[in-house]
mmCIF entry with sequence, helices, sheets and N, C-alpha, C, O atoms, coordinates in Angstrom:
data_MODEL
# 
_entry.id   MODEL 
# 
_entity.id                         1 
_entity.type                       polymer 
_entity.pdbx_number_of_molecules   1 
# 
_entity_poly.entity_id                      1 
_entity_poly.type                           'polypeptide(L)' 
_entity_poly.nstd_linkage                   no 
_entity_poly.nstd_monomer                   no 
_entity_poly.pdbx_seq_one_letter_code       LYIGNGEFLHAPQTGDVVKISKTSSSYYTKNFSTARRVL 
_entity_poly.pdbx_seq_one_letter_code_can   LYIGNGEFLHAPQTGDVVKISKTSSSYYTKNFSTARRVL 
_entity_poly.pdbx_strand_id                 A 
# 
loop_
_entity_poly_seq.entity_id 
_entity_poly_seq.num 
_entity_poly_seq.mon_id 
_entity_poly_seq.hetero 
1 1  LEU n 
1 2  TYR n 
1 3  ILE n 
1 4  GLY n 
1 5  ASN n 
1 6  GLY n 
1 7  GLU n 
1 8  PHE n 
1 9  LEU n 
1 10 HIS n 
1 11 ALA n 
1 12 PRO n 
1 13 GLN n 
1 14 THR n 
1 15 GLY n 
1 16 ASP n 
1 17 VAL n 
1 18 VAL n 
1 19 LYS n 
1 20 ILE n 
1 21 SER n 
1 22 LYS n 
1 23 THR n 
1 24 SER n 
1 25 SER n 
1 26 SER n 
1 27 TYR n 
1 28 TYR n 
1 29 THR n 
1 30 LYS n 
1 31 ASN n 
1 32 PHE n 
1 33 SER n 
1 34 THR n 
1 35 ALA n 
1 36 ARG n 
1 37 ARG n 
1 38 VAL n 
1 39 LEU n 
# 
_struct_asym.id          A 
_struct_asym.entity_id   1 
# 
_struct_conf.conf_type_id            HELX_P 
_struct_conf.id                      HELX_P1 
_struct_conf.pdbx_PDB_helix_id       AA1 
_struct_conf.beg_label_comp_id       SER 
_struct_conf.beg_label_asym_id       A 
_struct_conf.beg_label_seq_id        26 
_struct_conf.pdbx_beg_PDB_ins_code   ? 
_struct_conf.end_label_comp_id       ASN 
_struct_conf.end_label_asym_id       A 
_struct_conf.end_label_seq_id        31 
_struct_conf.pdbx_end_PDB_ins_code   ? 
_struct_conf.beg_auth_comp_id        SER 
_struct_conf.beg_auth_asym_id        A 
_struct_conf.beg_auth_seq_id         26 
_struct_conf.end_auth_comp_id        ASN 
_struct_conf.end_auth_asym_id        A 
_struct_conf.end_auth_seq_id         31 
_struct_conf.pdbx_PDB_helix_class    1 
_struct_conf.details                 ? 
_struct_conf.pdbx_PDB_helix_length   6 
# 
_struct_conf_type.id          HELX_P 
_struct_conf_type.criteria    ? 
_struct_conf_type.reference   ? 
# 
_struct_sheet.id               AA1 
_struct_sheet.type             ? 
_struct_sheet.number_strands   3 
_struct_sheet.details          ? 
# 
loop_
_struct_sheet_order.sheet_id 
_struct_sheet_order.range_id_1 
_struct_sheet_order.range_id_2 
_struct_sheet_order.offset 
_struct_sheet_order.sense 
AA1 1 2 ? anti-parallel 
AA1 2 3 ? anti-parallel 
# 
loop_
_struct_sheet_range.sheet_id 
_struct_sheet_range.id 
_struct_sheet_range.beg_label_comp_id 
_struct_sheet_range.beg_label_asym_id 
_struct_sheet_range.beg_label_seq_id 
_struct_sheet_range.pdbx_beg_PDB_ins_code 
_struct_sheet_range.end_label_comp_id 
_struct_sheet_range.end_label_asym_id 
_struct_sheet_range.end_label_seq_id 
_struct_sheet_range.pdbx_end_PDB_ins_code 
_struct_sheet_range.beg_auth_comp_id 
_struct_sheet_range.beg_auth_asym_id 
_struct_sheet_range.beg_auth_seq_id 
_struct_sheet_range.end_auth_comp_id 
_struct_sheet_range.end_auth_asym_id 
_struct_sheet_range.end_auth_seq_id 
AA1 1 TYR A 2  ? GLY A 4  ? TYR A 2  GLY A 4  
AA1 2 GLU A 7  ? HIS A 10 ? GLU A 7  HIS A 10 
AA1 3 LYS A 19 ? LYS A 22 ? LYS A 19 LYS A 22 
# 
loop_
_atom_site.group_PDB 
_atom_site.id 
_atom_site.type_symbol 
_atom_site.label_atom_id 
_atom_site.label_alt_id 
_atom_site.label_comp_id 
_atom_site.label_asym_id 
_atom_site.label_entity_id 
_atom_site.label_seq_id 
_atom_site.pdbx_PDB_ins_code 
_atom_site.Cartn_x 
_atom_site.Cartn_y 
_atom_site.Cartn_z 
_atom_site.occupancy 
_atom_site.B_iso_or_equiv 
_atom_site.pdbx_formal_charge 
_atom_site.auth_seq_id 
_atom_site.auth_comp_id 
_atom_site.auth_asym_id 
_atom_site.auth_atom_id 
_atom_site.pdbx_PDB_model_num 
ATOM 1   N N  . LEU A 1 1  ? 2.637   -3.439  2.346   1.00 0.00 ? 1  LEU A N  1 
ATOM 2   C CA . LEU A 1 1  ? 3.666   -3.514  3.346   1.00 0.00 ? 1  LEU A CA 1 
ATOM 3   C C  . LEU A 1 1  ? 4.112   -2.095  3.651   1.00 0.00 ? 1  LEU A C  1 
ATOM 4   O O  . LEU A 1 1  ? 4.674   -1.426  2.783   1.00 0.00 ? 1  LEU A O  1 
ATOM 5   N N  . TYR A 1 2  ? 3.873   -1.626  4.867   1.00 0.00 ? 2  TYR A N  1 
ATOM 6   C CA . TYR A 1 2  ? 4.265   -0.277  5.259   1.00 0.00 ? 2  TYR A CA 1 
ATOM 7   C C  . TYR A 1 2  ? 5.774   -0.227  5.460   1.00 0.00 ? 2  TYR A C  1 
ATOM 8   O O  . TYR A 1 2  ? 6.338   -1.084  6.140   1.00 0.00 ? 2  TYR A O  1 
ATOM 9   N N  . ILE A 1 3  ? 6.435   0.775   4.871   1.00 0.00 ? 3  ILE A N  1 
ATOM 10  C CA . ILE A 1 3  ? 7.892   0.875   4.974   1.00 0.00 ? 3  ILE A CA 1 
ATOM 11  C C  . ILE A 1 3  ? 8.350   2.107   5.748   1.00 0.00 ? 3  ILE A C  1 
ATOM 12  O O  . ILE A 1 3  ? 9.551   2.350   5.870   1.00 0.00 ? 3  ILE A O  1 
ATOM 13  N N  . GLY A 1 4  ? 7.403   2.886   6.271   1.00 0.00 ? 4  GLY A N  1 
ATOM 14  C CA . GLY A 1 4  ? 7.742   4.061   7.066   1.00 0.00 ? 4  GLY A CA 1 
ATOM 15  C C  . GLY A 1 4  ? 7.612   5.350   6.267   1.00 0.00 ? 4  GLY A C  1 
ATOM 16  O O  . GLY A 1 4  ? 7.470   5.334   5.044   1.00 0.00 ? 4  GLY A O  1 
ATOM 17  N N  . ASN A 1 5  ? 7.665   6.462   6.985   1.00 0.00 ? 5  ASN A N  1 
ATOM 18  C CA . ASN A 1 5  ? 7.573   7.799   6.380   1.00 0.00 ? 5  ASN A CA 1 
ATOM 19  C C  . ASN A 1 5  ? 6.348   7.971   5.490   1.00 0.00 ? 5  ASN A C  1 
ATOM 20  O O  . ASN A 1 5  ? 6.400   8.684   4.488   1.00 0.00 ? 5  ASN A O  1 
ATOM 21  N N  . GLY A 1 6  ? 5.244   7.319   5.857   1.00 0.00 ? 6  GLY A N  1 
ATOM 22  C CA . GLY A 1 6  ? 4.013   7.451   5.087   1.00 0.00 ? 6  GLY A CA 1 
ATOM 23  C C  . GLY A 1 6  ? 4.035   6.738   3.746   1.00 0.00 ? 6  GLY A C  1 
ATOM 24  O O  . GLY A 1 6  ? 3.252   7.078   2.859   1.00 0.00 ? 6  GLY A O  1 
ATOM 25  N N  . GLU A 1 7  ? 4.916   5.756   3.578   1.00 0.00 ? 7  GLU A N  1 
ATOM 26  C CA . GLU A 1 7  ? 5.024   5.041   2.314   1.00 0.00 ? 7  GLU A CA 1 
ATOM 27  C C  . GLU A 1 7  ? 4.793   3.543   2.509   1.00 0.00 ? 7  GLU A C  1 
ATOM 28  O O  . GLU A 1 7  ? 5.063   2.995   3.578   1.00 0.00 ? 7  GLU A O  1 
ATOM 29  N N  . PHE A 1 8  ? 4.291   2.895   1.463   1.00 0.00 ? 8  PHE A N  1 
ATOM 30  C CA . PHE A 1 8  ? 4.092   1.449   1.516   1.00 0.00 ? 8  PHE A CA 1 
ATOM 31  C C  . PHE A 1 8  ? 4.362   0.833   0.151   1.00 0.00 ? 8  PHE A C  1 
ATOM 32  O O  . PHE A 1 8  ? 4.263   1.498   -0.880  1.00 0.00 ? 8  PHE A O  1 
ATOM 33  N N  . LEU A 1 9  ? 4.706   -0.453  0.164   1.00 0.00 ? 9  LEU A N  1 
ATOM 34  C CA . LEU A 1 9  ? 4.945   -1.223  -1.059  1.00 0.00 ? 9  LEU A CA 1 
ATOM 35  C C  . LEU A 1 9  ? 3.683   -1.972  -1.430  1.00 0.00 ? 9  LEU A C  1 
ATOM 36  O O  . LEU A 1 9  ? 2.979   -2.486  -0.560  1.00 0.00 ? 9  LEU A O  1 
ATOM 37  N N  . HIS A 1 10 ? 3.396   -2.033  -2.713  1.00 0.00 ? 10 HIS A N  1 
ATOM 38  C CA . HIS A 1 10 ? 2.256   -2.829  -3.161  1.00 0.00 ? 10 HIS A CA 1 
ATOM 39  C C  . HIS A 1 10 ? 2.375   -3.103  -4.651  1.00 0.00 ? 10 HIS A C  1 
ATOM 40  O O  . HIS A 1 10 ? 3.079   -2.393  -5.369  1.00 0.00 ? 10 HIS A O  1 
ATOM 41  N N  . ALA A 1 11 ? 1.685   -4.135  -5.108  1.00 0.00 ? 11 ALA A N  1 
ATOM 42  C CA . ALA A 1 11 ? 1.575   -4.450  -6.535  1.00 0.00 ? 11 ALA A CA 1 
ATOM 43  C C  . ALA A 1 11 ? 0.128   -4.159  -6.924  1.00 0.00 ? 11 ALA A C  1 
ATOM 44  O O  . ALA A 1 11 ? -0.764  -4.942  -6.598  1.00 0.00 ? 11 ALA A O  1 
ATOM 45  N N  . PRO A 1 12 ? -0.116  -3.052  -7.612  1.00 0.00 ? 12 PRO A N  1 
ATOM 46  C CA . PRO A 1 12 ? -1.487  -2.631  -7.906  1.00 0.00 ? 12 PRO A CA 1 
ATOM 47  C C  . PRO A 1 12 ? -2.320  -3.653  -8.678  1.00 0.00 ? 12 PRO A C  1 
ATOM 48  O O  . PRO A 1 12 ? -3.525  -3.760  -8.449  1.00 0.00 ? 12 PRO A O  1 
ATOM 49  N N  . GLN A 1 13 ? -1.706  -4.399  -9.579  1.00 0.00 ? 13 GLN A N  1 
ATOM 50  C CA . GLN A 1 13 ? -2.435  -5.381  -10.381 1.00 0.00 ? 13 GLN A CA 1 
ATOM 51  C C  . GLN A 1 13 ? -1.580  -6.625  -10.554 1.00 0.00 ? 13 GLN A C  1 
ATOM 52  O O  . GLN A 1 13 ? -0.355  -6.562  -10.452 1.00 0.00 ? 13 GLN A O  1 
ATOM 53  N N  . THR A 1 14 ? -2.216  -7.739  -10.814 1.00 0.00 ? 14 THR A N  1 
ATOM 54  C CA . THR A 1 14 ? -1.484  -8.967  -11.103 1.00 0.00 ? 14 THR A CA 1 
ATOM 55  C C  . THR A 1 14 ? -0.561  -8.731  -12.290 1.00 0.00 ? 14 THR A C  1 
ATOM 56  O O  . THR A 1 14 ? -0.991  -8.219  -13.324 1.00 0.00 ? 14 THR A O  1 
ATOM 57  N N  . GLY A 1 15 ? 0.701   -9.101  -12.143 1.00 0.00 ? 15 GLY A N  1 
ATOM 58  C CA . GLY A 1 15 ? 1.672   -8.930  -13.215 1.00 0.00 ? 15 GLY A CA 1 
ATOM 59  C C  . GLY A 1 15 ? 2.325   -7.563  -13.248 1.00 0.00 ? 15 GLY A C  1 
ATOM 60  O O  . GLY A 1 15 ? 3.272   -7.358  -14.008 1.00 0.00 ? 15 GLY A O  1 
ATOM 61  N N  . ASP A 1 16 ? 1.850   -6.625  -12.449 1.00 0.00 ? 16 ASP A N  1 
ATOM 62  C CA . ASP A 1 16 ? 2.430   -5.282  -12.390 1.00 0.00 ? 16 ASP A CA 1 
ATOM 63  C C  . ASP A 1 16 ? 3.661   -5.306  -11.494 1.00 0.00 ? 16 ASP A C  1 
ATOM 64  O O  . ASP A 1 16 ? 3.807   -6.198  -10.659 1.00 0.00 ? 16 ASP A O  1 
ATOM 65  N N  . VAL A 1 17 ? 4.536   -4.340  -11.663 1.00 0.00 ? 17 VAL A N  1 
ATOM 66  C CA . VAL A 1 17 ? 5.724   -4.252  -10.816 1.00 0.00 ? 17 VAL A CA 1 
ATOM 67  C C  . VAL A 1 17 ? 5.335   -3.735  -9.436  1.00 0.00 ? 17 VAL A C  1 
ATOM 68  O O  . VAL A 1 17 ? 4.317   -3.060  -9.283  1.00 0.00 ? 17 VAL A O  1 
ATOM 69  N N  . VAL A 1 18 ? 6.143   -4.051  -8.444  1.00 0.00 ? 18 VAL A N  1 
ATOM 70  C CA . VAL A 1 18 ? 5.917   -3.553  -7.091  1.00 0.00 ? 18 VAL A CA 1 
ATOM 71  C C  . VAL A 1 18 ? 6.234   -2.066  -7.077  1.00 0.00 ? 18 VAL A C  1 
ATOM 72  O O  . VAL A 1 18 ? 7.252   -1.634  -7.617  1.00 0.00 ? 18 VAL A O  1 
ATOM 73  N N  . LYS A 1 19 ? 5.353   -1.283  -6.457  1.00 0.00 ? 19 LYS A N  1 
ATOM 74  C CA . LYS A 1 19 ? 5.504   0.171   -6.437  1.00 0.00 ? 19 LYS A CA 1 
ATOM 75  C C  . LYS A 1 19 ? 5.541   0.684   -5.008  1.00 0.00 ? 19 LYS A C  1 
ATOM 76  O O  . LYS A 1 19 ? 5.070   0.021   -4.084  1.00 0.00 ? 19 LYS A O  1 
ATOM 77  N N  . ILE A 1 20 ? 6.101   1.864   -4.839  1.00 0.00 ? 20 ILE A N  1 
ATOM 78  C CA . ILE A 1 20 ? 6.073   2.573   -3.560  1.00 0.00 ? 20 ILE A CA 1 
ATOM 79  C C  . ILE A 1 20 ? 5.066   3.704   -3.714  1.00 0.00 ? 20 ILE A C  1 
ATOM 80  O O  . ILE A 1 20 ? 5.167   4.513   -4.636  1.00 0.00 ? 20 ILE A O  1 
ATOM 81  N N  . SER A 1 21 ? 4.091   3.758   -2.805  1.00 0.00 ? 21 SER A N  1 
ATOM 82  C CA . SER A 1 21 ? 3.082   4.812   -2.829  1.00 0.00 ? 21 SER A CA 1 
ATOM 83  C C  . SER A 1 21 ? 3.023   5.499   -1.478  1.00 0.00 ? 21 SER A C  1 
ATOM 84  O O  . SER A 1 21 ? 3.457   4.951   -0.465  1.00 0.00 ? 21 SER A O  1 
ATOM 85  N N  . LYS A 1 22 ? 2.480   6.707   -1.477  1.00 0.00 ? 22 LYS A N  1 
ATOM 86  C CA . LYS A 1 22 ? 2.306   7.480   -0.252  1.00 0.00 ? 22 LYS A CA 1 
ATOM 87  C C  . LYS A 1 22 ? 0.910   7.228   0.311   1.00 0.00 ? 22 LYS A C  1 
ATOM 88  O O  . LYS A 1 22 ? -0.072  7.192   -0.431  1.00 0.00 ? 22 LYS A O  1 
ATOM 89  N N  . THR A 1 23 ? 0.833   7.054   1.624   1.00 0.00 ? 23 THR A N  1 
ATOM 90  C CA . THR A 1 23 ? -0.478  6.886   2.252   1.00 0.00 ? 23 THR A CA 1 
ATOM 91  C C  . THR A 1 23 ? -1.279  8.184   2.188   1.00 0.00 ? 23 THR A C  1 
ATOM 92  O O  . THR A 1 23 ? -2.497  8.167   2.368   1.00 0.00 ? 23 THR A O  1 
ATOM 93  N N  . SER A 1 24 ? -0.617  9.294   1.936   1.00 0.00 ? 24 SER A N  1 
ATOM 94  C CA . SER A 1 24 ? -1.291  10.590  1.886   1.00 0.00 ? 24 SER A CA 1 
ATOM 95  C C  . SER A 1 24 ? -1.819  10.943  0.499   1.00 0.00 ? 24 SER A C  1 
ATOM 96  O O  . SER A 1 24 ? -2.392  12.019  0.323   1.00 0.00 ? 24 SER A O  1 
ATOM 97  N N  . SER A 1 25 ? -1.641  10.062  -0.496  1.00 0.00 ? 25 SER A N  1 
ATOM 98  C CA . SER A 1 25 ? -2.159  10.359  -1.835  1.00 0.00 ? 25 SER A CA 1 
ATOM 99  C C  . SER A 1 25 ? -3.688  10.414  -1.785  1.00 0.00 ? 25 SER A C  1 
ATOM 100 O O  . SER A 1 25 ? -4.310  9.781   -0.932  1.00 0.00 ? 25 SER A O  1 
ATOM 101 N N  . SER A 1 26 ? -4.279  11.164  -2.691  1.00 0.00 ? 26 SER A N  1 
ATOM 102 C CA . SER A 1 26 ? -5.733  11.364  -2.660  1.00 0.00 ? 26 SER A CA 1 
ATOM 103 C C  . SER A 1 26 ? -6.499  10.047  -2.757  1.00 0.00 ? 26 SER A C  1 
ATOM 104 O O  . SER A 1 26 ? -7.536  9.900   -2.110  1.00 0.00 ? 26 SER A O  1 
ATOM 105 N N  . TYR A 1 27 ? -6.020  9.089   -3.543  1.00 0.00 ? 27 TYR A N  1 
ATOM 106 C CA . TYR A 1 27 ? -6.715  7.803   -3.668  1.00 0.00 ? 27 TYR A CA 1 
ATOM 107 C C  . TYR A 1 27 ? -6.760  7.073   -2.335  1.00 0.00 ? 27 TYR A C  1 
ATOM 108 O O  . TYR A 1 27 ? -7.819  6.593   -1.932  1.00 0.00 ? 27 TYR A O  1 
ATOM 109 N N  . TYR A 1 28 ? -5.629  6.981   -1.642  1.00 0.00 ? 28 TYR A N  1 
ATOM 110 C CA . TYR A 1 28 ? -5.576  6.195   -0.412  1.00 0.00 ? 28 TYR A CA 1 
ATOM 111 C C  . TYR A 1 28 ? -6.221  6.914   0.766   1.00 0.00 ? 28 TYR A C  1 
ATOM 112 O O  . TYR A 1 28 ? -6.750  6.251   1.658   1.00 0.00 ? 28 TYR A O  1 
ATOM 113 N N  . THR A 1 29 ? -6.199  8.231   0.806   1.00 0.00 ? 29 THR A N  1 
ATOM 114 C CA . THR A 1 29 ? -6.892  8.914   1.900   1.00 0.00 ? 29 THR A CA 1 
ATOM 115 C C  . THR A 1 29 ? -8.404  8.736   1.774   1.00 0.00 ? 29 THR A C  1 
ATOM 116 O O  . THR A 1 29 ? -9.117  8.763   2.778   1.00 0.00 ? 29 THR A O  1 
ATOM 117 N N  . LYS A 1 30 ? -8.897  8.553   0.547   1.00 0.00 ? 30 LYS A N  1 
ATOM 118 C CA . LYS A 1 30 ? -10.326 8.354   0.333   1.00 0.00 ? 30 LYS A CA 1 
ATOM 119 C C  . LYS A 1 30 ? -10.740 6.887   0.461   1.00 0.00 ? 30 LYS A C  1 
ATOM 120 O O  . LYS A 1 30 ? -11.846 6.610   0.927   1.00 0.00 ? 30 LYS A O  1 
ATOM 121 N N  . ASN A 1 31 ? -9.887  5.940   0.063   1.00 0.00 ? 31 ASN A N  1 
ATOM 122 C CA . ASN A 1 31 ? -10.272 4.534   -0.042  1.00 0.00 ? 31 ASN A CA 1 
ATOM 123 C C  . ASN A 1 31 ? -9.666  3.593   0.984   1.00 0.00 ? 31 ASN A C  1 
ATOM 124 O O  . ASN A 1 31 ? -10.071 2.432   1.055   1.00 0.00 ? 31 ASN A O  1 
ATOM 125 N N  . PHE A 1 32 ? -8.726  4.044   1.770   1.00 0.00 ? 32 PHE A N  1 
ATOM 126 C CA . PHE A 1 32 ? -8.070  3.175   2.746   1.00 0.00 ? 32 PHE A CA 1 
ATOM 127 C C  . PHE A 1 32 ? -8.581  3.495   4.136   1.00 0.00 ? 32 PHE A C  1 
ATOM 128 O O  . PHE A 1 32 ? -8.649  4.659   4.528   1.00 0.00 ? 32 PHE A O  1 
ATOM 129 N N  . SER A 1 33 ? -8.940  2.465   4.877   1.00 0.00 ? 33 SER A N  1 
ATOM 130 C CA . SER A 1 33 ? -9.520  2.679   6.197   1.00 0.00 ? 33 SER A CA 1 
ATOM 131 C C  . SER A 1 33 ? -8.515  2.484   7.321   1.00 0.00 ? 33 SER A C  1 
ATOM 132 O O  . SER A 1 33 ? -8.255  3.413   8.086   1.00 0.00 ? 33 SER A O  1 
ATOM 133 N N  . THR A 1 34 ? -7.948  1.293   7.430   1.00 0.00 ? 34 THR A N  1 
ATOM 134 C CA . THR A 1 34 ? -7.062  0.997   8.556   1.00 0.00 ? 34 THR A CA 1 
ATOM 135 C C  . THR A 1 34 ? -6.165  -0.195  8.233   1.00 0.00 ? 34 THR A C  1 
ATOM 136 O O  . THR A 1 34 ? -6.395  -0.928  7.271   1.00 0.00 ? 34 THR A O  1 
ATOM 137 N N  . ALA A 1 35 ? -5.155  -0.363  9.048   1.00 0.00 ? 35 ALA A N  1 
ATOM 138 C CA . ALA A 1 35 ? -4.258  -1.517  8.926   1.00 0.00 ? 35 ALA A CA 1 
ATOM 139 C C  . ALA A 1 35 ? -3.880  -1.966  10.324  1.00 0.00 ? 35 ALA A C  1 
ATOM 140 O O  . ALA A 1 35 ? -3.933  -1.188  11.276  1.00 0.00 ? 35 ALA A O  1 
ATOM 141 N N  . ARG A 1 36 ? -3.505  -3.206  10.436  1.00 0.00 ? 36 ARG A N  1 
ATOM 142 C CA . ARG A 1 36 ? -3.105  -3.770  11.729  1.00 0.00 ? 36 ARG A CA 1 
ATOM 143 C C  . ARG A 1 36 ? -1.780  -4.485  11.577  1.00 0.00 ? 36 ARG A C  1 
ATOM 144 O O  . ARG A 1 36 ? -1.451  -5.010  10.514  1.00 0.00 ? 36 ARG A O  1 
ATOM 145 N N  . ARG A 1 37 ? -1.040  -4.494  12.649  1.00 0.00 ? 37 ARG A N  1 
ATOM 146 C CA . ARG A 1 37 ? 0.207   -5.254  12.696  1.00 0.00 ? 37 ARG A CA 1 
ATOM 147 C C  . ARG A 1 37 ? -0.081  -6.587  13.367  1.00 0.00 ? 37 ARG A C  1 
ATOM 148 O O  . ARG A 1 37 ? -0.606  -6.627  14.479  1.00 0.00 ? 37 ARG A O  1 
ATOM 149 N N  . VAL A 1 38 ? 0.259   -7.665  12.700  1.00 0.00 ? 38 VAL A N  1 
ATOM 150 C CA . VAL A 1 38 ? 0.034   -9.006  13.231  1.00 0.00 ? 38 VAL A CA 1 
ATOM 151 C C  . VAL A 1 38 ? 1.391   -9.622  13.528  1.00 0.00 ? 38 VAL A C  1 
ATOM 152 O O  . VAL A 1 38 ? 2.260   -9.700  12.660  1.00 0.00 ? 38 VAL A O  1 
ATOM 153 N N  . LEU A 1 39 ? 1.554   -10.054 14.760  1.00 0.00 ? 39 LEU A N  1 
ATOM 154 C CA . LEU A 1 39 ? 2.824   -10.659 15.158  1.00 0.00 ? 39 LEU A CA 1 
ATOM 155 C C  . LEU A 1 39 ? 2.707   -12.153 15.268  1.00 0.00 ? 39 LEU A C  1 
ATOM 156 O O  . LEU A 1 39 ? 3.684   -12.827 15.594  1.00 0.00 ? 39 LEU A O  1 
# 
C-alpha cells in the first residue's frame, strides 16, 4: 500500500509486523517493476 513520499506499507512475511519501506531502497529498485491504482 503506497502511502506517499516514496514509502509503502507491507508485511514482508506471514506473521511479521507491518513495516514501512522506501521504494528507493536497493532491494525494491532492483526487484520491483510497477504498480497500478485500481478504482
